[in-house]
C-alpha positions in Angstrom: 3.2 129.0 297.9 2.7 132.0 295.8 -1.3 132.4 293.5 -1.1 134.9 290.6 -3.7 135.3 287.7 -2.1 136.0 284.1 -4.3 137.5 281.8 -4.6 138.8 278.4 -5.6 140.1 275.2 -8.4 137.4 273.8 -6.9 137.0 270.2 -7.7 133.8 268.8 -11.6 135.0 268.1 -13.3 134.1 265.3 -16.9 135.7 265.1 -18.8 132.7 263.0 -21.7 133.2 263.7 -23.6 130.5 266.9 -22.1 127.4 267.1 -24.6 125.2 264.7 -22.7 127.8 262.0 -19.7 127.4 262.5 -17.2 127.0 259.4 -14.4 125.9 261.0 -13.0 124.9 264.2 -10.2 127.6 266.8 -7.4 126.9 267.7 -4.8 127.6 270.2 -2.4 130.1 269.8 0.1 130.7 272.5 -0.1 134.1 273.5 3.2 136.5 273.5 4.5 136.2 276.9 5.5 139.7 276.1 1.6 140.7 276.7 0.4 138.3 279.2 -0.4 141.0 282.5 0.1 138.9 286.1 -1.6 139.6 289.5 -0.4 138.1 292.8 -2.6 137.1 295.1 -2.8 135.4 298.6 -5.7 132.8 298.4 -6.7 130.7 295.7 -10.5 132.2 295.8 -9.0 135.4 295.8 -7.3 135.1 292.8 -10.9 133.3 290.8 -12.6 136.1 291.6 -10.6 138.5 290.1 -9.9 136.4 286.9 -14.2 135.8 286.8 -14.7 139.5 287.1 -11.5 140.0 284.2 -13.2 137.8 282.4 -16.7 139.3 282.8 -15.2 142.2 281.3 -15.3 141.2 277.8 -12.2 140.6 275.8 -9.9 139.0 278.0 -8.9 135.6 279.1 -7.5 134.2 281.9 -5.3 131.3 283.6 -4.6 130.8 287.4 -1.3 129.4 288.4 0.6 128.1 291.4 4.1 127.4 292.2 5.0 124.3 294.4 8.0 125.8 297.0 7.1 125.5 300.4 
């Protein structure tokens, strides 16, 4: 089983003020596959920790994936 984290710059952000002042709903736009970086891990816990660090740095989105091969 392979586990990896995909991360990319967040281009979906719109700064409309606070949540109470939002004027429009933000719609999800799938990132360009050429801009996605990947890093592989041997454990799910390590992938989660890495994902937290990347997101805390600001400006990046992450998702954790794993294949289902045996």
